[in-house]
C-alpha positions as a LaTeX table, in Angstrom:
\begin{tabular}{lrrr}
\hline
Residue & $x$ (\AA) & $y$ (\AA) & $z$ (\AA) \\
\hline
Met1 & 68.12 & $-32.52$ & $-7.03$ \\
Lys2 & 66.61 & $-29.57$ & $-8.61$ \\
Lys3 & 65.04 & $-31.85$ & $-11.53$ \\
Ile4 & 63.59 & $-34.23$ & $-8.87$ \\
Ile5 & 61.99 & $-31.21$ & $-6.95$ \\
Ile6 & 60.61 & $-29.92$ & $-10.24$ \\
Phe7 & 59.36 & $-33.42$ & $-11.24$ \\
Leu8 & 57.63 & $-33.89$ & $-7.92$ \\
Phe9 & 56.23 & $-30.37$ & $-8.12$ \\
Val10 & 54.69 & $-31.11$ & $-11.68$ \\
Leu11 & 53.53 & $-34.51$ & $-10.64$ \\
Phe12 & 51.87 & $-33.28$ & $-7.45$ \\
Phe13 & 49.97 & $-30.44$ & $-9.05$ \\
Gly14 & 49.21 & $-32.47$ & $-12.15$ \\
Cys15 & 47.51 & $-35.13$ & $-9.92$ \\
Ser16 & 45.69 & $-32.65$ & $-7.73$ \\
Gly17 & 44.15 & $-31.05$ & $-10.90$ \\
Asn18 & 42.83 & $-34.41$ & $-12.00$ \\
His19 & 41.57 & $-35.05$ & $-8.49$ \\
Gln20 & 39.63 & $-31.82$ & $-8.29$ \\
Glu21 & 38.06 & $-32.64$ & $-11.80$ \\
Asn22 & 37.17 & $-36.11$ & $-10.38$ \\
Val23 & 35.56 & $-34.56$ & $-7.34$ \\
Lys24 & 33.48 & $-32.11$ & $-9.34$ \\
Lys25 & 32.23 & $-34.93$ & $-11.64$ \\
Ile26 & 31.29 & $-37.06$ & $-8.62$ \\
Asp27 & 29.70 & $-34.01$ & $-6.85$ \\
Glu28 & 27.36 & $-33.73$ & $-9.98$ \\
Thr29 & 26.28 & $-37.41$ & $-9.61$ \\
Tyr30 & 26.10 & $-37.81$ & $-5.71$ \\
Gly31 & 25.81 & $-34.24$ & $-4.55$ \\
Lys32 & 28.55 & $-32.56$ & $-2.70$ \\
Cys33 & 27.50 & $-33.78$ & 0.62 \\
Asn34 & 27.36 & $-37.52$ & $-0.43$ \\
Asn35 & 30.53 & $-37.57$ & $-2.65$ \\
Pro36 & 32.42 & $-40.69$ & $-1.64$ \\
Leu37 & 35.75 & $-39.02$ & $-2.23$ \\
Thr38 & 35.11 & $-36.11$ & 0.27 \\
Ser39 & 32.25 & $-37.17$ & 2.51 \\
Gly40 & 34.29 & $-39.19$ & 4.72 \\
Thr41 & 35.90 & $-36.06$ & 6.14 \\
Leu42 & 32.48 & $-34.57$ & 7.25 \\
Thr43 & 31.14 & $-35.20$ & 10.69 \\
Gln44 & 27.51 & $-36.17$ & 10.98 \\
Ala45 & 26.52 & $-32.64$ & 11.98 \\
Glu46 & 28.53 & $-31.02$ & 9.13 \\
Lys47 & 26.84 & $-33.47$ & 6.69 \\
Ile48 & 23.50 & $-32.42$ & 7.89 \\
Ile49 & 24.40 & $-28.59$ & 7.59 \\
Cys50 & 25.78 & $-29.29$ & 4.15 \\
Glu51 & 22.60 & $-31.14$ & 2.92 \\
Asn52 & 20.52 & $-28.42$ & 4.36 \\
Lys53 & 22.50 & $-25.84$ & 2.59 \\
Gln54 & 22.15 & $-27.72$ & $-0.55$ \\
Arg55 & 18.43 & $-27.98$ & $-0.28$ \\
Ala56 & 18.26 & $-24.11$ & 0.57 \\
Ala57 & 20.36 & $-23.42$ & $-2.67$ \\
Gly58 & 18.34 & $-21.68$ & $-5.49$ \\
Pro59 & 18.43 & $-22.86$ & $-9.03$ \\
Asp60 & 21.86 & $-21.21$ & $-9.53$ \\
Gly61 & 23.19 & $-23.41$ & $-6.58$ \\
Val62 & 23.85 & $-20.18$ & $-4.58$ \\
Val63 & 22.86 & $-20.27$ & $-0.89$ \\
Ala64 & 21.52 & $-16.97$ & 0.23 \\
Glu65 & 22.79 & $-15.34$ & 3.29 \\
Pro66 & 20.85 & $-16.04$ & 6.50 \\
Lys67 & 18.55 & $-13.21$ & 7.66 \\
Thr68 & 17.79 & $-12.05$ & 11.09 \\
Phe69 & 14.19 & $-12.32$ & 12.49 \\
Thr70 & 13.76 & $-8.58$ & 11.93 \\
Glu71 & 14.79 & $-8.74$ & 8.26 \\
Ile72 & 12.29 & $-11.56$ & 7.65 \\
Ile73 & 9.37 & $-9.58$ & 9.25 \\
Glu74 & 10.40 & $-6.52$ & 7.24 \\
Asp75 & 10.32 & $-8.54$ & 4.02 \\
Ile76 & 6.86 & $-9.96$ & 4.90 \\
Val77 & 5.43 & $-6.58$ & 5.83 \\
Gly78 & 6.96 & $-4.95$ & 2.74 \\
Ser79 & 5.55 & $-7.70$ & 0.37 \\
Lys80 & 2.10 & $-7.41$ & 2.13 \\
Gln81 & 2.06 & $-3.60$ & 1.59 \\
Asn82 & 2.81 & $-4.10$ & $-2.04$ \\
Glu83 & 0.14 & $-6.84$ & $-2.46$ \\
Thr84 & $-2.27$ & $-4.72$ & $-0.46$ \\
Ser85 & $-1.91$ & $-1.67$ & $-2.64$ \\
Ala86 & $-2.26$ & $-3.74$ & $-5.91$ \\
Ser87 & $-5.04$ & $-5.95$ & $-4.78$ \\
Tyr88 & $-7.70$ & $-3.31$ & $-3.70$ \\
Thr89 & $-8.54$ & 0.33 & $-4.05$ \\
Ala90 & $-8.50$ & 2.15 & $-0.81$ \\
Val91 & $-11.87$ & 3.23 & 0.94 \\
Asn92 & $-12.97$ & 6.71 & 0.99 \\
Asn93 & $-12.80$ & 7.81 & 4.58 \\
Ser94 & $-15.85$ & 10.07 & 4.59 \\
Leu95 & $-18.05$ & 7.41 & 2.95 \\
Trp96 & $-16.65$ & 4.85 & 5.65 \\
Gln97 & $-17.33$ & 7.36 & 8.54 \\
Gly98 & $-20.85$ & 8.03 & 6.96 \\
Ala99 & $-21.59$ & 4.20 & 7.06 \\
Leu100 & $-20.25$ & 3.87 & 10.70 \\
Lys101 & $-22.54$ & 6.76 & 11.85 \\
Thr102 & $-25.51$ & 5.33 & 10.17 \\
Phe103 & $-25.01$ & 1.99 & 11.86 \\
Glu104 & $-24.02$ & 3.45 & 15.23 \\
Asn105 & $-27.30$ & 2.17 & 16.99 \\
His106 & $-26.87$ & $-1.27$ & 15.78 \\
Pro107 & $-24.51$ & $-4.06$ & 16.88 \\
Ile108 & $-21.62$ & $-4.28$ & 14.30 \\
Lys109 & $-20.82$ & $-7.84$ & 13.24 \\
Asn110 & $-18.01$ & $-7.06$ & 10.83 \\
Ala111 & $-16.21$ & $-3.98$ & 10.17 \\
Asp112 & $-13.42$ & $-4.11$ & 7.59 \\
Phe113 & $-11.97$ & $-0.59$ & 6.64 \\
Glu114 & $-9.41$ & $-2.01$ & 4.14 \\
Gly115 & $-12.01$ & $-3.98$ & 2.30 \\
Gly116 & $-14.68$ & $-1.35$ & 2.59 \\
Tyr117 & $-17.19$ & $-3.77$ & 4.14 \\
Leu118 & $-19.53$ & $-3.14$ & 7.08 \\
Glu119 & $-22.14$ & $-5.56$ & 8.48 \\
Thr120 & $-24.49$ & $-5.49$ & 11.44 \\
Asp121 & $-25.35$ & $-8.30$ & 13.58 \\
Trp122 & $-29.04$ & $-9.54$ & 13.51 \\
Ile123 & $-31.40$ & $-6.74$ & 14.27 \\
Tyr124 & $-34.67$ & $-8.12$ & 15.81 \\
Ala125 & $-38.22$ & $-6.73$ & 15.57 \\
Asn126 & $-40.42$ & $-6.48$ & 18.60 \\
Pro127 & $-41.84$ & $-9.12$ & 19.07 \\
Pro128 & $-38.78$ & $-11.15$ & 17.77 \\
Ile129 & $-40.55$ & $-12.88$ & 14.73 \\
Glu130 & $-38.41$ & $-11.08$ & 12.24 \\
Arg131 & $-34.80$ & $-10.07$ & 11.98 \\
Cys132 & $-32.62$ & $-8.32$ & 9.53 \\
Ile133 & $-28.88$ & $-7.79$ & 8.75 \\
Ile134 & $-27.77$ & $-4.62$ & 7.01 \\
Lys135 & $-24.73$ & $-4.88$ & 4.82 \\
Ala136 & $-22.76$ & $-1.87$ & 3.31 \\
Arg137 & $-19.82$ & $-1.76$ & 1.01 \\
Ile138 & $-17.74$ & 1.17 & 0.02 \\
Thr139 & $-16.37$ & 0.64 & $-3.50$ \\
Thr140 & $-14.24$ & 3.69 & $-4.08$ \\
Ala141 & $-11.47$ & 5.64 & $-2.81$ \\
Glu142 & $-13.00$ & 8.84 & $-4.11$ \\
Tyr143 & $-15.76$ & 10.78 & $-2.56$ \\
Leu144 & $-18.43$ & 9.69 & $-4.98$ \\
Ser145 & $-22.32$ & 9.27 & $-4.55$ \\
Asn146 & $-22.18$ & 5.93 & $-6.46$ \\
Gly147 & $-19.40$ & 4.58 & $-4.24$ \\
Val148 & $-21.83$ & 3.06 & $-1.68$ \\
Glu149 & $-23.75$ & $-0.21$ & $-2.02$ \\
Thr150 & $-26.21$ & $-1.47$ & 0.62 \\
Lys151 & $-28.04$ & $-4.71$ & 1.06 \\
Leu152 & $-30.79$ & $-5.71$ & 3.50 \\
Leu153 & $-31.29$ & $-9.35$ & 4.28 \\
Cys154 & $-34.26$ & $-10.22$ & 6.40 \\
Gln155 & $-35.79$ & $-13.64$ & 7.88 \\
Ser156 & $-38.96$ & $-14.69$ & 9.45 \\
Lys157 & $-39.36$ & $-17.07$ & 12.27 \\
Ile158 & $-41.53$ & $-19.93$ & 11.35 \\
Asp159 & $-41.91$ & $-22.93$ & 13.62 \\
Asp160 & $-38.71$ & $-22.13$ & 15.61 \\
Ala161 & $-36.62$ & $-21.83$ & 12.49 \\
Trp162 & $-35.47$ & $-18.67$ & 10.66 \\
Ile163 & $-36.40$ & $-18.71$ & 7.03 \\
Asn164 & $-35.04$ & $-16.08$ & 4.56 \\
Gln165 & $-37.74$ & $-13.82$ & 3.10 \\
Asn166 & $-37.83$ & $-14.21$ & $-0.51$ \\
Lys167 & $-38.37$ & $-10.41$ & $-1.37$ \\
Thr168 & $-36.17$ & $-7.46$ & $-2.25$ \\
Phe169 & $-36.04$ & $-4.43$ & $-0.18$ \\
Thr170 & $-35.05$ & $-1.78$ & $-2.92$ \\
Asp171 & $-36.60$ & 1.15 & $-1.26$ \\
Glu172 & $-35.19$ & 0.45 & 2.18 \\
Glu173 & $-31.69$ & $-0.10$ & 0.54 \\
Lys174 & $-31.86$ & 3.29 & $-1.30$ \\
Lys175 & $-32.98$ & 5.00 & 2.10 \\
Leu176 & $-30.12$ & 3.38 & 3.76 \\
Thr177 & $-27.74$ & 4.51 & 0.97 \\
Leu178 & $-28.84$ & 8.02 & 1.17 \\
Lys179 & $-28.62$ & 8.23 & 4.98 \\
Ile180 & $-24.91$ & 6.95 & 4.60 \\
Leu181 & $-24.26$ & 9.70 & 1.95 \\
Glu182 & $-25.81$ & 12.34 & 4.15 \\
Asn183 & $-23.68$ & 11.40 & 7.06 \\
Ala184 & $-20.54$ & 11.11 & 4.89 \\
Asn185 & $-21.39$ & 14.59 & 3.58 \\
Glu186 & $-21.33$ & 15.94 & 7.06 \\
His187 & $-18.15$ & 14.25 & 7.82 \\
Tyr188 & $-16.58$ & 15.55 & 4.46 \\
Asn189 & $-17.64$ & 19.19 & 5.34 \\
Leu190 & $-16.34$ & 18.99 & 8.91 \\
Asn191 & $-12.89$ & 17.74 & 7.73 \\
Lys192 & $-12.21$ & 19.58 & 4.54 \\
Asn193 & $-10.97$ & 22.69 & 6.21 \\
\hline
\end{tabular}
């Protein structure tokens, strides 16, 4: 009797080892979720979950642990902060405040502190036959006089259409830059103490 039990024990475990090897080989061919030897034991919902896990697995076949909504948001915010610090140089606050003060009497169309870009809306002459946009860009995180660029774009109204004026406004742009630097210097001196 003892020999029969040992024989059955060896036979059972010997066959189960071969079965497990066969299952692994067929898993490689059909995928774990569609293996004809084991897929009959899965319900339709379990099969869908199995296939979703299989698609979500990385190259090593390991499925990452699910994350909470908060963890996902923290990952996104953390990666954006890393991208942000690597992708641009921070803007000098005094230069930025100087530009804002310079443009305070004009309608602002775009103000992007992180990018250091400031643009007015159209400023119309009286009578409204000319209009201009002022653009300023802060290009440095340091308080430097060459950290400000200004651009003036003007148009003339001809037959109810606005046409770009094909001329440069170098002197006007220099005056704007100097005014921004003057206002930035005031801001810097007020806040350095």
